[in-house]
N, C-alpha and C positions, 0 to 999 in steps of 0.2 A: 678575590678571584681564586683563592686557593695557591698551592704552591706548586713549581714544577723544579723540575732536576734537569739539568743537562749533561750528559754522559761522554765521558772522551776516552779515547783509547789510552794514552799519554800525553802526559805535560812535556812538551820537549823543552822549553823554556820560558820566563817571566821579563818581560819588558816592561819601560815604559818607554811609548812610540807617540808621535804626533800623527793623526790620523786625518788625510784629508780626504774632504768628499770626494766621490767619483766624476769623471767630466757627465754635462749635461747629455751629450751624443751616447755615450756608454749604456748598454743595458745590463745593470747589477742587480736586478732585484732588491725586493723588499730586504732580504736576509744580509745584504752586503751593507756596512755602515761607512766604509770607505778604503782607502791603501793606505799603505806606508812603506817606507825605505829600511829593506835588512840594512845590515852591517857593509854589504859589499853594492849599495845602490840597487839592487833590483826589488821591485814592488814586491808587497805583497798584501793581500785584499785582509781585511778584518769583518770580521762578522758582527751582524749586530744582534743580541742576544734576545732582544724583545721579536725581533724580525723573526728570527729561528722559531720562537715558541709559540710565534702567531704562525707560520707557515705549517709545523706541525700538527695546530689543533686544528687547522682546516683539512688535514687529511684522515682525522682519528672519525671513525664512525660514530652517528649520533644513538645515545641510548635508544634499547625499543618503546616503544609506546604503551605507554600504561595499560594493562590488560592484555596486553597478547603476550600470549604465552611463546617462549623460547622451541626453537624447533627442534624435532628429534634428533640426535646425534647417533653414527651407529659407529661403536669400536670393532676394530677387525683387529685383532691379537689374538696368537695363541698361547698366549700366556695366563694362566686362571687368576695367579695374583694380581696380575697387572690391571685384566678385564675388572674384577670385584674391586680393586681401590681406583680405578676410576669411575667406576660406574658408581660408588658410592659418592664420591665426590661430585658428579654430577648430580644426580638425583637429589644431594642435599642442596643443591644452587636452583633446584627447579626445570631440571631438563628431562626429557622420557629419555631412555637410555635403549639402545637394541643392541646386542652382543654378536657377534659371530669369532668363530674358533678357529678359522682357516680363513687364508686366499680367497677360495673358491668357495666358500658357504657366505662369505662377505659380498662380494660379487652378485651372488642370487641375491640377498637380502636388499643389495643397494639400487638393484634393477627393481625389484617386488613392491617399494613407496616411495614416498617424497622426503627425502632426510634433509638438514639444514647444513650437516657437517659430519665428514669422514674423516676421524680419526685411525691412522694406520701404520700397525708396527711395520717397524722398516725388516726387521731380520724374523722369518718367519719361516719354515722348513716347506720343501715343494716350490709353490709361487710366492716370491719374497713379495714385500711391501712396494718395491719400486715398479715392480712387473702390474700390482693390484692400483697402482697412480696412474702408469700409462695406460690401462686400460681404462679406467676412469674418464681420463682426460680426452680418450678416443672417441668417447660414446657420449652424441650429440646432446642425448637428455642428463647426463648425470655431468658434463666437463665444467659446467659454470658453479657446482656445488663446491665450496672449499674443501680444504684436504690438508689435515694438520699431520707430518709424517712423525711417528714416536720413536724413539733408539733408548737403549739402556747404556749406549758407549758412546762417549764423543768422537765423530769422525768427522774430517773436513772433507773429504773426498765424498764419503755419502751422503753430506748436506749439498753438496754444488750437484749430485746426480741430482735429487733430488727437484733442487731448484730448476735445473735444465727440464725435466720431466713434467713441472707444471705443480710443484707444491704450493702449496700458499704460505705455509709456517713451517719448522722444523723442530724441534724444540725434546729435550732429554723426557722421559718417561717422570711422571708426576712424584718427585720426592718434596716438593713444593707446592703445596696445593693451589696457595695462592696464585703463583707464577702461574700454574697451569691453567687454573679458571679465567685468567686474564687473557689469557692465550685462544681460548675457547671462545670467550665472550668474543673480543673482536674478530673473528670469524665468523659468528653467528650474526652479529649486529651486520656487519660487512655484507652477507646473505640479506638479510631481512630489509636492509636499508637501501643498498643500492639493487639488489637482483630482486626484490619485492617478494618475498617468500611464499606462497600461498598459506591461505588459513589452513586450518586442519580440518572444519570443517568443507571446504570444498569438495566436489565431485573428483575424482580420481582425472576424468578426461580433461577437466578444468586445470588441476593441478598440472598438467605435463604441457600446457600451451604456452 
């Protein structure tokens, strides 16, 4: 079945405890193994590692069907270096990549054909990435296409703003090619398997149905 890693932000403490199963009428869900009492007598829920892993696996998108080409990706970024880097990584993984050097050009190209993913730089002169994101999510023909916001600086406020504007993911520019591709794969698989991205050979009017 392979290996699974479960990450946490920090370990508060370790302790040996007696775990009691939840009451029969309590809606605990698969991820809860039971409950224990802390030093003050307050109940604490205990997670079931196997249940957590099973729940996460249900949320992961299935891999694309064999022989089905990945959908084209539109990269919107004013940085030539970033565009070329992302293009080389994506093309090596089998993606068709279309480039836009500005927000305005990106929106024109986004409406010109059917894409499976938008990679949008947050910081651009003139119209910035957040405005591009809002324009995409306000367009009935584009709003369901995943948008990954890219930035060179870790900024919690910008990330929260992007999430509120409808971004599907938010990540640093691809210093790590493996992590970058994982983000792209998750987003494009979501589109292929949940929103049924149309095949490339379909006529344009059928793609937009």
